C-alpha positions, 0 to 999 in steps of 0.5 A: 452218543451223548444221551447222558453224562455219567461220571463213571465213563471218564473215557467214554461218554463224558469229557472230564476236566483233564486240565484245571488251570487253577491246579499247578503241579509243582516239580521239585526243581521249581522250588529253587527257581524263584517260584515261591516269591510269586505266591500271594497266599497260602496254598497246597500243591502236589510234588510230582517226581520226574515220571509224573508220579504223585509224591508228598504234598508241599505246603507253600505259604507266603505273606501278602507282601511276598516277603516271607516264604515257608515250605514244608513237606507233608505226607499225602494223607493229612486227613483232608476229605477226598472228592471225585474232582480230586481224583480227576473227574469233574461231573460239572464239566461233563454236565456243561459239555452235555448242555453245549451238545444239546444246543447242536443236537436237541433232544439228548439227555435221557438215559437212552436215545429214541429213534422212531420206527413205525409204531415203536421206538428203537432205543439206543445207549452206549457206554464203557467200563471206565477205570474199573478196568485198572482194577481188572488189570491189577486183580486179574479178574477179567471174566466179569468185566464184560458183564459190566460193559453190557450192564451199563448200556442195557440198564440205561435203555430199559429205563424207557421200557425198552427190551434190549435186542442186540449188543455190539462191543469194541475191544482195543489193545496194543498186543492181542492176548487171545486167552485174555480177550476170550475171558473178556468176551465171555463176560460180554456173552454172559451179560447178553444172556442175562439181558436176553439180547443178542451179541450181534458183533463187535470190533477187536482193534490191535494198536501197537504202542497205544496201550500199556502191556497187558491192558485194554479198553472196552466200549459197547452199545445196545439197541432195544425196542418199545411201543410208542404208547408204552414208553416210560418218560416220567411225564405223568409223575406227580407228588405222592408217587413212591420211589422203589429202589432195586439193590446194587451188588456194590460199586458197579462201574462208577466212581472208580477214579475216586475208589482208586485214590481211596485205596491208595490213601488207605494203605491196603491192597486189593488182596487185603480183606474188606474191613469187617468182611470175609471177602477181599477188597478186590472181590468186593470192588470187582463185583459185576454190575447187576443187570436189571433188565428182566426184573424191570421188564417184569415189573413194567408188564404189570403196570403202574411204572411212571419213571425209571432212573439208572443210578450211575455216576452222579448217584441219586443227586443227578440221576433221579431228577432226570426223570421228573417233570419240572417242579418236582423233587425226590425225598429219600428215606435214609436208612430204608435200605442196607448200604453195602459195607464197601461204601462205608469203607470207601467213605471212612478211608477217604474221609468223604462227605455224605453229599459227595458219596451220594453224588458219586456212588449208587450207595447200594441202590442201582435202579429207582422206579417211580410208581403209584402207591398201589403199584408200590404195594404190589412190588413190595409184596411180590416174591422177587427171589434174590431180587429184593426191592425197597421203598426208599422215598417219595415225590415231593414239590420242589426240585433236586433230592433231599433226605430225611 
């Protein structure tokens, strides 16, 4: 169900730009087959070995007349700033797909899809875990990836004010390893318990030759319910409303194609410590997604919540405006919350621009609530135990997201 386009779901909800005609992959053999004279300007391409693995980059230079060519091999890391698109995920392409689908199925685009049922709406969401699974395979941490799976759907549907009712999962692998699958399903059960919903069922698919040995894929969906007169839809948001941010546990389940590229560039392994921390990179990156359901429903029950945005792929840049009426934008107070060290490492190791970070990652805030001023004071004054909250911005005239 194309309720939204979140860039973490490279294999689930969004079709990304898998082939860019402007990016030519040059094999080593091509360099001796008359390819160079046809280049009219400087360009940089990646040399691929016969197995498709990325090797050194090659800088190809040619004059406009094509009479002078220069080839130089260079290391992968020349200091260029990495982007999500460099890692193979094109957020703009995903957004364009959603726009086209919306022509065929008007009404999509929210965090969850609403289906009328008497005086209520059923609210449904579907998602996967994306390439965070690659890190699960490498680290051997399979017990919490199911929490991520549940979180990505239930956190979406709670943005409408819906209480999750049930969840179903899909587990696919080439050869069923019962012990491994049990670990994964245990995480799904834990996620359902955290969100107070039932694991209603699922599907286990064994498909020989489809996945690499020891690998699997996950997807799932959740259904919740909310009274029609209690739906949170953002329609009454106005200038001066306050943005409350709920902290994330880290990267959650978004941006891992870029994370893996950064890890490759850094020269570190998942067993190495996160710089400046006592935890390993594997532990920091595999921290399960926070499930906000109980905290958010508790806040909603006290009134004053006008809109909620789940900060997934697209970060603040793409997700917060989705809940605003036309003509309104968000002003974010920089330094109003503590950015987890893992994001600082990702940015420094990948030389990633600020704007790219804010559009790819949650940067330490996994959920944003738009509330009245008095509601903000109450939320910030309440004792949330381990679940803190921050005043991170306000609603302003205009559009998009700006920072101060």
